[in-house]
N, CA and C atoms of all chains as a GROMACS GRO file, in nm:
protein
  597
    1UNK      N    1   0.134  -1.448  -0.022
    1UNK     CA    2   0.126  -1.451   0.056
    1UNK      C    3   0.094  -1.248   0.111
    2UNK      N    4  -0.023  -1.315   0.176
    2UNK     CA    5  -0.048  -1.168   0.242
    2UNK      C    6  -0.005  -1.079   0.347
    3UNK      N    7   0.028  -0.962   0.342
    3UNK     CA    8   0.105  -0.870   0.435
    3UNK      C    9  -0.015  -0.779   0.517
    4UNK      N   10  -0.017  -0.763   0.625
    4UNK     CA   11  -0.080  -0.642   0.700
    4UNK      C   12   0.034  -0.535   0.720
    5UNK      N   13   0.047  -0.417   0.642
    5UNK     CA   14   0.162  -0.278   0.630
    5UNK      C   15   0.061  -0.151   0.764
    6UNK      N   16   0.157  -0.154   0.820
    6UNK     CA   17   0.118  -0.028   0.901
    6UNK      C   18   0.195   0.086   0.847
    7UNK      N   19   0.137   0.181   0.940
    7UNK     CA   20   0.172   0.308   0.840
    7UNK      C   21   0.302   0.353   0.832
    8UNK      N   22   0.429   0.343   0.889
    8UNK     CA   23   0.537   0.391   0.884
    8UNK      C   24   0.622   0.321   0.778
    9UNK      N   25   0.555   0.127   0.734
    9UNK     CA   26   0.608   0.104   0.639
    9UNK      C   27   0.578   0.182   0.475
   10UNK      N   28   0.419   0.198   0.487
   10UNK     CA   29   0.387   0.276   0.358
   10UNK      C   30   0.449   0.412   0.340
   11UNK      N   31   0.476   0.479   0.467
   11UNK     CA   32   0.530   0.621   0.447
   11UNK      C   33   0.693   0.575   0.432
   12UNK      N   34   0.762   0.489   0.448
   12UNK     CA   35   0.883   0.461   0.451
   12UNK      C   36   0.877   0.406   0.269
   13UNK      N   37   0.783   0.355   0.254
   13UNK     CA   38   0.756   0.326   0.076
   13UNK      C   39   0.757   0.444  -0.037
   14UNK      N   40   0.679   0.478   0.038
   14UNK     CA   41   0.637   0.630  -0.032
   14UNK      C   42   0.808   0.700  -0.041
   15UNK      N   43   0.872   0.766   0.073
   15UNK     CA   44   0.936   0.833   0.049
   15UNK      C   45   1.071   0.775  -0.018
   16UNK      N   46   1.056   0.639  -0.076
   16UNK     CA   47   1.147   0.572  -0.094
   16UNK      C   48   1.178   0.457  -0.193
   17UNK      N   49   1.113   0.444  -0.320
   17UNK     CA   50   1.084   0.412  -0.400
   17UNK      C   51   1.172   0.285  -0.415
   18UNK      N   52   1.300   0.309  -0.373
   18UNK     CA   53   1.427   0.258  -0.425
   18UNK      C   54   1.433   0.135  -0.264
   19UNK      N   55   1.318   0.163  -0.155
   19UNK     CA   56   1.392   0.064  -0.015
   19UNK      C   57   1.330  -0.072  -0.053
   20UNK      N   58   1.362  -0.097   0.051
   20UNK     CA   59   1.285  -0.266   0.063
   20UNK      C   60   1.126  -0.231   0.003
   21UNK      N   61   1.104  -0.125   0.169
   21UNK     CA   62   0.937  -0.092   0.182
   21UNK      C   63   0.898  -0.012   0.016
   22UNK      N   64   0.966   0.056  -0.063
   22UNK     CA   65   0.902   0.042  -0.166
   22UNK      C   66   0.871  -0.035  -0.255
   23UNK      N   67   1.007  -0.186  -0.278
   23UNK     CA   68   1.017  -0.243  -0.321
   23UNK      C   69   0.878  -0.371  -0.313
   24UNK      N   70   0.890  -0.354  -0.219
   24UNK     CA   71   0.719  -0.422  -0.137
   24UNK      C   72   0.616  -0.382  -0.256
   25UNK      N   73   0.633  -0.254  -0.254
   25UNK     CA   74   0.479  -0.242  -0.362
   25UNK      C   75   0.513  -0.249  -0.452
   26UNK      N   76   0.625  -0.233  -0.531
   26UNK     CA   77   0.617  -0.322  -0.682
   26UNK      C   78   0.588  -0.456  -0.690
   27UNK      N   79   0.646  -0.502  -0.562
   27UNK     CA   80   0.652  -0.627  -0.558
   27UNK      C   81   0.439  -0.657  -0.615
   28UNK      N   82   0.406  -0.549  -0.545
   28UNK     CA   83   0.289  -0.597  -0.490
   28UNK      C   84   0.179  -0.556  -0.596
   29UNK      N   85   0.215  -0.471  -0.685
   29UNK     CA   86   0.147  -0.406  -0.838
   29UNK      C   87   0.174  -0.536  -0.900
   30UNK      N   88   0.302  -0.625  -0.934
   30UNK     CA   89   0.335  -0.732  -1.006
   30UNK      C   90   0.266  -0.829  -0.945
   31UNK      N   91   0.158  -0.836  -0.899
   31UNK     CA   92   0.076  -0.956  -0.839
   31UNK      C   93   0.149  -1.050  -0.718
   32UNK      N   94   0.292  -1.022  -0.675
   32UNK     CA   95   0.356  -1.092  -0.661
   32UNK      C   96   0.326  -1.184  -0.479
   33UNK      N   97   0.271  -1.056  -0.379
   33UNK     CA   98   0.294  -1.027  -0.266
   33UNK      C   99   0.093  -0.940  -0.236
   34UNK      N  100   0.020  -1.008  -0.132
   34UNK     CA  101  -0.102  -0.953  -0.140
   34UNK      C  102  -0.045  -0.832  -0.006
   35UNK      N  103  -0.054  -0.676  -0.055
   35UNK     CA  104  -0.053  -0.626   0.101
   35UNK      C  105  -0.243  -0.578   0.146
   36UNK      N  106  -0.231  -0.593   0.273
   36UNK     CA  107  -0.396  -0.518   0.373
   36UNK      C  108  -0.274  -0.430   0.408
   37UNK      N  109  -0.412  -0.324   0.473
   37UNK     CA  110  -0.397  -0.215   0.618
   37UNK      C  111  -0.541  -0.192   0.639
   38UNK      N  112  -0.536  -0.146   0.713
   38UNK     CA  113  -0.667  -0.136   0.775
   38UNK      C  114  -0.713   0.021   0.785
   39UNK      N  115  -0.878   0.072   0.847
   39UNK     CA  116  -0.906   0.189   0.773
   39UNK      C  117  -0.878   0.232   0.903
   40UNK      N  118  -0.826   0.206   0.956
   40UNK     CA  119  -0.756   0.272   1.116
   40UNK      C  120  -0.599   0.340   1.082
   41UNK      N  121  -0.541   0.273   0.972
   41UNK     CA  122  -0.424   0.290   0.935
   41UNK      C  123  -0.475   0.402   0.803
   42UNK      N  124  -0.551   0.382   0.724
   42UNK     CA  125  -0.546   0.480   0.646
   42UNK      C  126  -0.633   0.631   0.695
   43UNK      N  127  -0.704   0.644   0.814
   43UNK     CA  128  -0.736   0.702   0.852
   43UNK      C  129  -0.647   0.815   0.938
   44UNK      N  130  -0.521   0.744   1.018
   44UNK     CA  131  -0.403   0.778   1.043
   44UNK      C  132  -0.320   0.825   0.878
   45UNK      N  133  -0.296   0.749   0.890
   45UNK     CA  134  -0.207   0.831   0.736
   45UNK      C  135  -0.316   0.967   0.690
   46UNK      N  136  -0.391   0.981   0.653
   46UNK     CA  137  -0.489   1.078   0.589
   46UNK      C  138  -0.443   1.195   0.714
   47UNK      N  139  -0.462   1.141   0.841
   47UNK     CA  140  -0.462   1.265   0.914
   47UNK      C  141  -0.336   1.311   0.907
   48UNK      N  142  -0.223   1.291   0.901
   48UNK     CA  143  -0.062   1.329   0.922
   48UNK      C  144  -0.045   1.393   0.799
   49UNK      N  145  -0.102   1.338   0.660
   49UNK     CA  146  -0.104   1.396   0.541
   49UNK      C  147  -0.133   1.531   0.544
   50UNK      N  148  -0.263   1.512   0.548
   50UNK     CA  149  -0.304   1.655   0.627
   50UNK      C  150  -0.283   1.737   0.732
   51UNK      N  151  -0.238   1.693   0.846
   51UNK     CA  152  -0.194   1.845   0.887
   51UNK      C  153  -0.024   1.840   0.879
   52UNK      N  154   0.009   1.749   0.862
   52UNK     CA  155   0.200   1.805   0.828
   52UNK      C  156   0.246   1.844   0.677
   53UNK      N  157   0.151   1.775   0.629
   53UNK     CA  158   0.225   1.851   0.445
   53UNK      C  159   0.081   1.916   0.372
   54UNK      N  160  -0.036   1.928   0.468
   54UNK     CA  161  -0.101   2.001   0.395
   54UNK      C  162  -0.203   1.951   0.266
   55UNK      N  163  -0.206   1.827   0.226
   55UNK     CA  164  -0.268   1.735   0.220
   55UNK      C  165  -0.437   1.765   0.166
   56UNK      N  166  -0.471   1.827   0.038
   56UNK     CA  167  -0.607   1.873   0.025
   56UNK      C  168  -0.700   1.664   0.000
   57UNK      N  169  -0.843   1.750   0.004
   57UNK     CA  170  -0.953   1.577   0.030
   57UNK      C  171  -0.885   1.530  -0.090
   58UNK      N  172  -0.883   1.583  -0.211
   58UNK     CA  173  -0.860   1.521  -0.336
   58UNK      C  174  -0.687   1.448  -0.377
   59UNK      N  175  -0.606   1.534  -0.317
   59UNK     CA  176  -0.467   1.464  -0.283
   59UNK      C  177  -0.477   1.360  -0.259
   60UNK      N  178  -0.512   1.329  -0.123
   60UNK     CA  179  -0.550   1.224   0.023
   60UNK      C  180  -0.589   1.088  -0.106
   61UNK      N  181  -0.700   1.126  -0.148
   61UNK     CA  182  -0.792   1.035  -0.239
   61UNK      C  183  -0.725   0.948  -0.366
   62UNK      N  184  -0.618   1.048  -0.409
   62UNK     CA  185  -0.474   0.999  -0.528
   62UNK      C  186  -0.459   0.930  -0.487
   63UNK      N  187  -0.392   0.959  -0.361
   63UNK     CA  188  -0.258   0.831  -0.270
   63UNK      C  189  -0.325   0.752  -0.209
   64UNK      N  190  -0.386   0.735  -0.196
   64UNK     CA  191  -0.503   0.659  -0.150
   64UNK      C  192  -0.522   0.531  -0.215
   65UNK      N  193  -0.590   0.539  -0.352
   65UNK     CA  194  -0.574   0.477  -0.485
   65UNK      C  195  -0.479   0.423  -0.510
   66UNK      N  196  -0.333   0.530  -0.511
   66UNK     CA  197  -0.240   0.471  -0.612
   66UNK      C  198  -0.151   0.358  -0.533
   67UNK      N  199  -0.194   0.349  -0.413
   67UNK     CA  200  -0.148   0.244  -0.302
   67UNK      C  201  -0.189   0.113  -0.324
   68UNK      N  202  -0.078  -0.053  -0.389
   68UNK     CA  203  -0.120  -0.087  -0.380
   68UNK      C  204  -0.179  -0.156  -0.256
   69UNK      N  205  -0.289  -0.136  -0.217
   69UNK     CA  206  -0.347  -0.205  -0.076
   69UNK      C  207  -0.423  -0.241  -0.073
   70UNK      N  208  -0.514  -0.343  -0.019
   70UNK     CA  209  -0.637  -0.337  -0.008
   70UNK      C  210  -0.714  -0.280   0.157
   71UNK      N  211  -0.751  -0.171   0.172
   71UNK     CA  212  -0.792  -0.182   0.290
   71UNK      C  213  -0.935  -0.197   0.336
   72UNK      N  214  -0.903  -0.220   0.479
   72UNK     CA  215  -1.010  -0.395   0.563
   72UNK      C  216  -1.057  -0.260   0.644
   73UNK      N  217  -1.182  -0.321   0.653
   73UNK     CA  218  -1.294  -0.204   0.687
   73UNK      C  219  -1.265  -0.241   0.836
   74UNK      N  220  -1.341  -0.120   0.966
   74UNK     CA  221  -1.368  -0.202   1.090
   74UNK      C  222  -1.425  -0.292   1.060
   75UNK      N  223  -1.492  -0.301   1.046
   75UNK     CA  224  -1.648  -0.431   1.058
   75UNK      C  225  -1.565  -0.542   1.050
   76UNK      N  226  -1.426  -0.601   0.914
   76UNK     CA  227  -1.374  -0.700   0.948
   76UNK      C  228  -1.312  -0.801   1.068
   77UNK      N  229  -1.279  -0.664   1.164
   77UNK     CA  230  -1.156  -0.636   1.243
   77UNK      C  231  -1.205  -0.634   1.369
   78UNK      N  232  -1.316  -0.591   1.397
   78UNK     CA  233  -1.419  -0.530   1.516
   78UNK      C  234  -1.380  -0.626   1.609
   79UNK      N  235  -1.460  -0.791   1.634
   79UNK     CA  236  -1.427  -0.844   1.750
   79UNK      C  237  -1.350  -0.880   1.798
   80UNK      N  238  -1.178  -0.881   1.725
   80UNK     CA  239  -1.019  -0.861   1.771
   80UNK      C  240  -0.992  -0.758   1.856
   81UNK      N  241  -1.108  -0.639   1.805
   81UNK     CA  242  -1.028  -0.508   1.798
   81UNK      C  243  -0.988  -0.468   1.964
   82UNK      N  244  -1.100  -0.515   2.060
   82UNK     CA  245  -1.138  -0.466   2.187
   82UNK      C  246  -0.989  -0.527   2.297
   83UNK      N  247  -0.960  -0.700   2.263
   83UNK     CA  248  -0.821  -0.757   2.285
   83UNK      C  249  -0.729  -0.682   2.241
   84UNK      N  250  -0.747  -0.652   2.132
   84UNK     CA  251  -0.606  -0.588   2.055
   84UNK      C  252  -0.544  -0.446   2.129
   85UNK      N  253  -0.693  -0.411   2.186
   85UNK     CA  254  -0.669  -0.250   2.224
   85UNK      C  255  -0.593  -0.292   2.373
   86UNK      N  256  -0.613  -0.408   2.470
   86UNK     CA  257  -0.556  -0.432   2.542
   86UNK      C  258  -0.429  -0.485   2.554
   87UNK      N  259  -0.348  -0.490   2.442
   87UNK     CA  260  -0.230  -0.533   2.409
   87UNK      C  261  -0.150  -0.370   2.352
   88UNK      N  262  -0.162  -0.302   2.260
   88UNK     CA  263  -0.151  -0.222   2.230
   88UNK      C  264  -0.273  -0.113   2.260
   89UNK      N  265  -0.215  -0.002   2.277
   89UNK     CA  266  -0.352   0.111   2.364
   89UNK      C  267  -0.362   0.213   2.163
   90UNK      N  268  -0.272   0.262   2.155
   90UNK     CA  269  -0.269   0.306   1.963
   90UNK      C  270  -0.388   0.210   1.891
   91UNK      N  271  -0.505   0.273   1.888
   91UNK     CA  272  -0.593   0.212   1.805
   91UNK      C  273  -0.602   0.156   1.616
   92UNK      N  274  -0.505   0.247   1.585
   92UNK     CA  275  -0.402   0.200   1.456
   92UNK      C  276  -0.334   0.118   1.486
   93UNK      N  277  -0.245   0.136   1.598
   93UNK     CA  278  -0.164   0.013   1.622
   93UNK      C  279  -0.236  -0.155   1.606
   94UNK      N  280  -0.324  -0.126   1.716
   94UNK     CA  281  -0.388  -0.208   1.765
   94UNK      C  282  -0.499  -0.334   1.636
   95UNK      N  283  -0.515  -0.202   1.570
   95UNK     CA  284  -0.605  -0.236   1.425
   95UNK      C  285  -0.539  -0.361   1.336
   96UNK      N  286  -0.412  -0.336   1.380
   96UNK     CA  287  -0.320  -0.442   1.253
   96UNK      C  288  -0.325  -0.554   1.322
   97UNK      N  289  -0.285  -0.587   1.464
   97UNK     CA  290  -0.263  -0.680   1.520
   97UNK      C  291  -0.434  -0.806   1.498
   98UNK      N  292  -0.575  -0.657   1.534
   98UNK     CA  293  -0.697  -0.746   1.525
   98UNK      C  294  -0.662  -0.774   1.359
   99UNK      N  295  -0.649  -0.710   1.257
   99UNK     CA  296  -0.673  -0.756   1.109
   99UNK      C  297  -0.597  -0.886   1.089
  100UNK      N  298  -0.447  -0.880   1.102
  100UNK     CA  299  -0.439  -0.997   1.111
  100UNK      C  300  -0.418  -1.134   1.194
  101UNK      N  301  -0.548  -1.082   1.250
  101UNK     CA  302  -0.540  -1.218   1.385
  101UNK      C  303  -0.701  -1.305   1.298
  102UNK      N  304  -0.763  -1.172   1.242
  102UNK     CA  305  -0.877  -1.233   1.148
  102UNK      C  306  -0.840  -1.248   1.046
  103UNK      N  307  -0.728  -1.238   0.933
  103UNK     CA  308  -0.772  -1.282   0.817
  103UNK      C  309  -0.623  -1.380   0.813
  104UNK      N  310  -0.568  -1.445   0.898
  104UNK     CA  311  -0.447  -1.502   0.904
  104UNK      C  312  -0.318  -1.485   0.835
  105UNK      N  313  -0.292  -1.376   0.830
  105UNK     CA  314  -0.168  -1.316   0.827
  105UNK      C  315  -0.070  -1.271   0.942
  106UNK      N  316   0.064  -1.201   0.809
  106UNK     CA  317   0.144  -1.164   0.933
  106UNK      C  318   0.121  -1.041   0.915
  107UNK      N  319   0.169  -0.880   1.038
  107UNK     CA  320   0.264  -0.810   1.017
  107UNK      C  321   0.337  -0.743   0.946
  108UNK      N  322   0.408  -0.622   0.920
  108UNK     CA  323   0.514  -0.563   0.875
  108UNK      C  324   0.495  -0.458   0.982
  109UNK      N  325   0.587  -0.449   1.046
  109UNK     CA  326   0.561  -0.288   1.108
  109UNK      C  327   0.731  -0.240   1.107
  110UNK      N  328   0.765  -0.121   1.121
  110UNK     CA  329   0.886  -0.072   1.168
  110UNK      C  330   0.884  -0.009   1.354
  111UNK      N  331   0.752  -0.020   1.388
  111UNK     CA  332   0.684   0.040   1.549
  111UNK      C  333   0.730  -0.056   1.629
  112UNK      N  334   0.807   0.024   1.729
  112UNK     CA  335   0.870  -0.046   1.828
  112UNK      C  336   0.750  -0.184   1.932
  113UNK      N  337   0.670  -0.096   1.983
  113UNK     CA  338   0.599  -0.154   2.064
  113UNK      C  339   0.473  -0.228   1.992
  114UNK      N  340   0.478  -0.224   1.828
  114UNK     CA  341   0.402  -0.314   1.732
  114UNK      C  342   0.503  -0.481   1.727
  115UNK      N  343   0.661  -0.461   1.709
  115UNK     CA  344   0.720  -0.587   1.693
  115UNK      C  345   0.729  -0.650   1.801
  116UNK      N  346   0.729  -0.541   1.904
  116UNK     CA  347   0.709  -0.652   2.092
  116UNK      C  348   0.627  -0.730   2.151
  117UNK      N  349   0.476  -0.670   2.058
  117UNK     CA  350   0.298  -0.736   2.109
  117UNK      C  351   0.315  -0.865   2.042
  118UNK      N  352   0.236  -0.939   2.146
  118UNK     CA  353   0.215  -1.073   2.177
  118UNK      C  354   0.066  -1.076   2.156
  119UNK      N  355   0.048  -1.137   2.046
  119UNK     CA  356  -0.158  -1.159   2.012
  119UNK      C  357  -0.229  -1.238   1.997
  120UNK      N  358  -0.229  -1.333   2.042
  120UNK     CA  359  -0.294  -1.448   1.979
  120UNK      C  360  -0.154  -1.532   1.879
  121UNK      N  361  -0.173  -1.561   1.786
  121UNK     CA  362  -0.045  -1.627   1.664
  121UNK      C  363  -0.035  -1.537   1.616
  122UNK      N  364  -0.033  -1.391   1.614
  122UNK     CA  365   0.054  -1.268   1.481
  122UNK      C  366   0.165  -1.312   1.509
  123UNK      N  367   0.177  -1.298   1.379
  123UNK     CA  368   0.360  -1.285   1.395
  123UNK      C  369   0.407  -1.150   1.348
  124UNK      N  370   0.489  -1.098   1.390
  124UNK     CA  371   0.509  -0.957   1.343
  124UNK      C  372   0.647  -0.960   1.298
  125UNK      N  373   0.697  -0.906   1.171
  125UNK     CA  374   0.788  -0.920   1.122
  125UNK      C  375   0.842  -0.786   1.119
  126UNK      N  376   1.004  -0.733   1.104
  126UNK     CA  377   1.067  -0.606   1.059
  126UNK      C  378   1.117  -0.650   0.948
  127UNK      N  379   1.031  -0.497   0.863
  127UNK     CA  380   1.123  -0.484   0.726
  127UNK      C  381   1.241  -0.623   0.660
  128UNK      N  382   1.319  -0.549   0.708
  128UNK     CA  383   1.457  -0.606   0.703
  128UNK      C  384   1.442  -0.732   0.690
  129UNK      N  385   1.339  -0.836   0.743
  129UNK     CA  386   1.346  -0.973   0.671
  129UNK      C  387   1.302  -0.972   0.567
  130UNK      N  388   1.251  -0.883   0.543
  130UNK     CA  389   1.205  -0.924   0.362
  130UNK      C  390   1.320  -0.884   0.258
  131UNK      N  391   1.409  -0.888   0.308
  131UNK     CA  392   1.522  -0.781   0.217
  131UNK      C  393   1.583  -0.902   0.143
  132UNK      N  394   1.583  -0.908   0.003
  132UNK     CA  395   1.640  -1.054  -0.094
  132UNK      C  396   1.543  -1.124  -0.087
  133UNK      N  397   1.426  -1.094  -0.020
  133UNK     CA  398   1.371  -1.169  -0.128
  133UNK      C  399   1.274  -1.172  -0.245
  134UNK      N  400  -1.240  -1.634  -1.632
  134UNK     CA  401  -1.345  -1.642  -1.776
  134UNK      C  402  -1.331  -1.513  -1.861
  135UNK      N  403  -1.320  -1.550  -1.988
  135UNK     CA  404  -1.371  -1.415  -2.072
  135UNK      C  405  -1.442  -1.319  -2.077
  136UNK      N  406  -1.444  -1.244  -2.131
  136UNK     CA  407  -1.549  -1.116  -2.180
  136UNK      C  408  -1.491  -0.994  -2.266
  137UNK      N  409  -1.586  -0.875  -2.249
  137UNK     CA  410  -1.526  -0.858  -2.362
  137UNK      C  411  -1.613  -0.703  -2.333
  138UNK      N  412  -1.486  -0.618  -2.417
  138UNK     CA  413  -1.522  -0.482  -2.382
  138UNK      C  414  -1.494  -0.409  -2.514
  139UNK      N  415  -1.597  -0.268  -2.451
  139UNK     CA  416  -1.646  -0.172  -2.607
  139UNK      C  417  -1.508  -0.019  -2.655
  140UNK      N  418  -1.420  -0.035  -2.731
  140UNK     CA  419  -1.373   0.033  -2.757
  140UNK      C  420  -1.377   0.094  -2.918
  141UNK      N  421  -1.376   0.233  -2.944
  141UNK     CA  422  -1.405   0.251  -3.076
  141UNK      C  423  -1.271   0.176  -3.182
  142UNK      N  424  -1.288   0.192  -3.311
  142UNK     CA  425  -1.196   0.136  -3.417
  142UNK      C  426  -1.072   0.176  -3.356
  143UNK      N  427  -1.026   0.278  -3.397
  143UNK     CA  428  -0.918   0.378  -3.358
  143UNK      C  429  -0.875   0.295  -3.246
  144UNK      N  430  -0.910   0.299  -3.170
  144UNK     CA  431  -0.848   0.242  -3.004
  144UNK      C  432  -0.816   0.102  -3.016
  145UNK      N  433  -0.902  -0.001  -3.057
  145UNK     CA  434  -0.883  -0.074  -3.116
  145UNK      C  435  -0.742  -0.116  -3.186
  146UNK      N  436  -0.717  -0.059  -3.357
  146UNK     CA  437  -0.614  -0.073  -3.386
  146UNK      C  438  -0.459   0.024  -3.388
  147UNK      N  439  -0.491   0.062  -3.248
  147UNK     CA  440  -0.359   0.134  -3.147
  147UNK      C  441  -0.334   0.000  -3.092
  148UNK      N  442  -0.434  -0.094  -3.049
  148UNK     CA  443  -0.410  -0.168  -2.927
  148UNK      C  444  -0.338  -0.262  -3.044
  149UNK      N  445  -0.389  -0.284  -3.138
  149UNK     CA  446  -0.320  -0.376  -3.171
  149UNK      C  447  -0.200  -0.370  -3.233
  150UNK      N  448  -0.134  -0.260  -3.262
  150UNK     CA  449  -0.039  -0.196  -3.335
  150UNK      C  450   0.074  -0.222  -3.242
  151UNK      N  451  -0.018  -0.192  -3.175
  151UNK     CA  452   0.096  -0.199  -3.034
  151UNK      C  453   0.138  -0.334  -2.999
  152UNK      N  454   0.059  -0.413  -2.936
  152UNK     CA  455   0.088  -0.533  -2.946
  152UNK      C  456   0.185  -0.591  -3.052
  153UNK      N  457   0.133  -0.582  -3.190
  153UNK     CA  458   0.224  -0.665  -3.270
  153UNK      C  459   0.380  -0.600  -3.271
  154UNK      N  460   0.393  -0.448  -3.245
  154UNK     CA  461   0.515  -0.410  -3.183
  154UNK      C  462   0.622  -0.439  -3.134
  155UNK      N  463   0.528  -0.472  -3.031
  155UNK     CA  464   0.648  -0.507  -2.852
  155UNK      C  465   0.637  -0.661  -2.856
  156UNK      N  466   0.542  -0.704  -2.934
  156UNK     CA  467   0.554  -0.866  -2.976
  156UNK      C  468   0.510  -0.901  -2.861
  157UNK      N  469   0.385  -0.880  -2.821
  157UNK     CA  470   0.300  -0.915  -2.688
  157UNK      C  471   0.251  -1.028  -2.773
  158UNK      N  472   0.143  -1.160  -2.675
  158UNK     CA  473   0.122  -1.326  -2.750
  158UNK      C  474  -0.002  -1.259  -2.772
  159UNK      N  475  -0.084  -1.170  -2.686
  159UNK     CA  476  -0.207  -1.062  -2.715
  159UNK      C  477  -0.264  -1.028  -2.625
  160UNK      N  478  -0.380  -0.998  -2.711
  160UNK     CA  479  -0.440  -0.866  -2.620
  160UNK      C  480  -0.397  -0.828  -2.498
  161UNK      N  481  -0.444  -0.937  -2.400
  161UNK     CA  482  -0.456  -0.963  -2.258
  161UNK      C  483  -0.353  -0.894  -2.246
  162UNK      N  484  -0.242  -0.993  -2.298
  162UNK     CA  485  -0.100  -0.978  -2.212
  162UNK      C  486  -0.064  -0.825  -2.242
  163UNK      N  487  -0.060  -0.713  -2.289
  163UNK     CA  488  -0.033  -0.605  -2.336
  163UNK      C  489  -0.106  -0.504  -2.287
  164UNK      N  490  -0.246  -0.565  -2.282
  164UNK     CA  491  -0.350  -0.479  -2.143
  164UNK      C  492  -0.294  -0.479  -1.990
  165UNK      N  493  -0.265  -0.644  -1.996
  165UNK     CA  494  -0.175  -0.627  -1.838
  165UNK      C  495  -0.109  -0.568  -1.791
  166UNK      N  496   0.013  -0.531  -1.934
  166UNK     CA  497   0.149  -0.480  -1.898
  166UNK      C  498   0.125  -0.336  -1.859
  167UNK      N  499   0.054  -0.286  -1.982
  167UNK     CA  500   0.011  -0.120  -1.989
  167UNK      C  501  -0.098  -0.069  -1.840
  168UNK      N  502  -0.123  -0.178  -1.796
  168UNK     CA  503  -0.242  -0.146  -1.587
  168UNK      C  504  -0.106  -0.183  -1.519
  169UNK      N  505  -0.001  -0.261  -1.534
  169UNK     CA  506   0.057  -0.262  -1.457
  169UNK      C  507   0.177  -0.126  -1.439
  170UNK      N  508   0.203  -0.092  -1.559
  170UNK     CA  509   0.275   0.018  -1.556
  170UNK      C  510   0.270   0.152  -1.518
  171UNK      N  511   0.088   0.149  -1.549
  171UNK     CA  512   0.004   0.280  -1.518
  171UNK      C  513   0.060   0.280  -1.412
  172UNK      N  514   0.018   0.194  -1.291
  172UNK     CA  515   0.001   0.186  -1.126
  172UNK      C  516   0.134   0.220  -1.079
  173UNK      N  517   0.250   0.181  -1.145
  173UNK     CA  518   0.380   0.208  -1.115
  173UNK      C  519   0.431   0.317  -1.096
  174UNK      N  520   0.335   0.389  -1.235
  174UNK     CA  521   0.328   0.566  -1.272
  174UNK      C  522   0.319   0.600  -1.108
  175UNK      N  523   0.173   0.596  -1.190
  175UNK     CA  524   0.126   0.660  -1.034
  175UNK      C  525   0.133   0.648  -0.897
  176UNK      N  526   0.176   0.562  -0.882
  176UNK     CA  527   0.289   0.535  -0.710
  176UNK      C  528   0.419   0.607  -0.749
  177UNK      N  529   0.472   0.646  -0.793
  177UNK     CA  530   0.600   0.743  -0.857
  177UNK      C  531   0.530   0.864  -0.850
  178UNK      N  532   0.480   0.876  -0.926
  178UNK     CA  533   0.378   1.032  -0.911
  178UNK      C  534   0.356   1.077  -0.738
  179UNK      N  535   0.284   0.986  -0.672
  179UNK     CA  536   0.224   0.980  -0.534
  179UNK      C  537   0.350   1.040  -0.447
  180UNK      N  538   0.472   0.945  -0.504
  180UNK     CA  539   0.597   0.912  -0.414
  180UNK      C  540   0.687   1.086  -0.431
  181UNK      N  541   0.685   1.100  -0.560
  181UNK     CA  542   0.716   1.237  -0.590
  181UNK      C  543   0.642   1.354  -0.520
  182UNK      N  544   0.532   1.338  -0.532
  182UNK     CA  545   0.478   1.457  -0.430
  182UNK      C  546   0.462   1.481  -0.263
  183UNK      N  547   0.485   1.350  -0.249
  183UNK     CA  548   0.539   1.320  -0.079
  183UNK      C  549   0.654   1.364  -0.044
  184UNK      N  550   0.777   1.358  -0.141
  184UNK     CA  551   0.860   1.425  -0.088
  184UNK      C  552   0.915   1.595  -0.138
  185UNK      N  553   0.823   1.619  -0.219
  185UNK     CA  554   0.855   1.756  -0.284
  185UNK      C  555   0.788   1.862  -0.127
  186UNK      N  556   0.693   1.803  -0.116
  186UNK     CA  557   0.615   1.836   0.034
  186UNK      C  558   0.692   1.828   0.126
  187UNK      N  559   0.747   1.766   0.170
  187UNK     CA  560   0.870   1.704   0.270
  187UNK      C  561   0.958   1.809   0.283
  188UNK      N  562   0.961   1.774   0.155
  188UNK     CA  563   1.093   1.920   0.125
  188UNK      C  564   1.058   2.090   0.158
  189UNK      N  565   0.950   2.096   0.105
  189UNK     CA  566   0.880   2.292   0.126
  189UNK      C  567   0.846   2.258   0.287
  190UNK      N  568   0.871   2.187   0.348
  190UNK     CA  569   0.799   2.178   0.462
  190UNK      C  570   0.930   2.150   0.565
  191UNK      N  571   1.053   2.123   0.534
  191UNK     CA  572   1.131   2.061   0.577
  191UNK      C  573   1.127   1.985   0.676
  192UNK      N  574   1.017   1.844   0.647
  192UNK     CA  575   1.015   1.780   0.693
  192UNK      C  576   1.118   1.625   0.656
  193UNK      N  577   1.136   1.566   0.815
  193UNK     CA  578   1.201   1.416   0.759
  193UNK      C  579   1.111   1.354   0.789
  194UNK      N  580   1.138   1.211   0.760
  194UNK     CA  581   1.092   1.069   0.702
  194UNK      C  582   0.988   1.026   0.905
  195UNK      N  583   1.115   1.037   0.975
  195UNK     CA  584   1.079   1.021   1.150
  195UNK      C  585   0.951   1.182   1.189
  196UNK      N  586   0.974   1.299   1.114
  196UNK     CA  587   0.897   1.366   1.157
  196UNK      C  588   0.710   1.272   1.131
  197UNK      N  589   0.729   1.206   0.978
  197UNK     CA  590   0.556   1.185   0.952
  197UNK      C  591   0.557   1.059   1.000
  198UNK      N  592   0.632   0.959   1.047
  198UNK     CA  593   0.617   0.840   1.101
  198UNK      C  594   0.556   0.887   1.256
  199UNK      N  595   0.591   0.957   1.328
  199UNK     CA  596   0.631   0.976   1.461
  199UNK      C  597   0.615   0.905   1.586
   0.00000   0.00000   0.00000
C-alpha cells in the first residue's frame, strides 16, 4: 500500500511516535507500507520548522533524511497541479491531490479542506481510518 | 540479487559474532535488523528534538500545523 501524507500527519507523528501517525511511520520503516509526500509539502515543513522552531539547515536535512518518506519532485505531478490548484488554493494541499492522481494512490490528511476535496478519483482518508491496521 | 561489500576483518568478525549470539539465520538478516533499528532510532531522535524545541518555545502541535 502506498499513501501520500500531508504535513499535518508528519508533524503529528514526530510529536508523538506512539500515536496512530507515529505508528504509520514505524510501519513504513518495517516495509509494511510505503509513504510518499511532495516537494511542496517538504518545503512547507522546512519553512515552518525554520521559522517557528529555529531549525538550522543541517537540522532540517537531518529531519527530512530520518523520515521514512519518498519525496516526489514537482516534475512528476506538475501536469495535474494546475487543475488541482483550482480545487485547493494552497499549493502544498493541491500538490497532494496532484501527486496522488499521478501515482494512483490515496491521500492521508487531517486538513478539513483536503478531506472535503473532490479531485479525479483520488480518495482522501482521515488518519483514524488506519487505527488498528 | 546478491552482491558484496568490503569491510575490515575486525568488523566482519564483530558481525559474525553478533549473528551467532543473536541467532540470525544470515548476515543479511542481521544487517536488515540493524538498518531498521538505526532508522527507528534516528526517527525517535528527531521526534525528541522537535518536542524539545516546541517546549522551549511554548508551542503546541496546533501552532505547527496552522
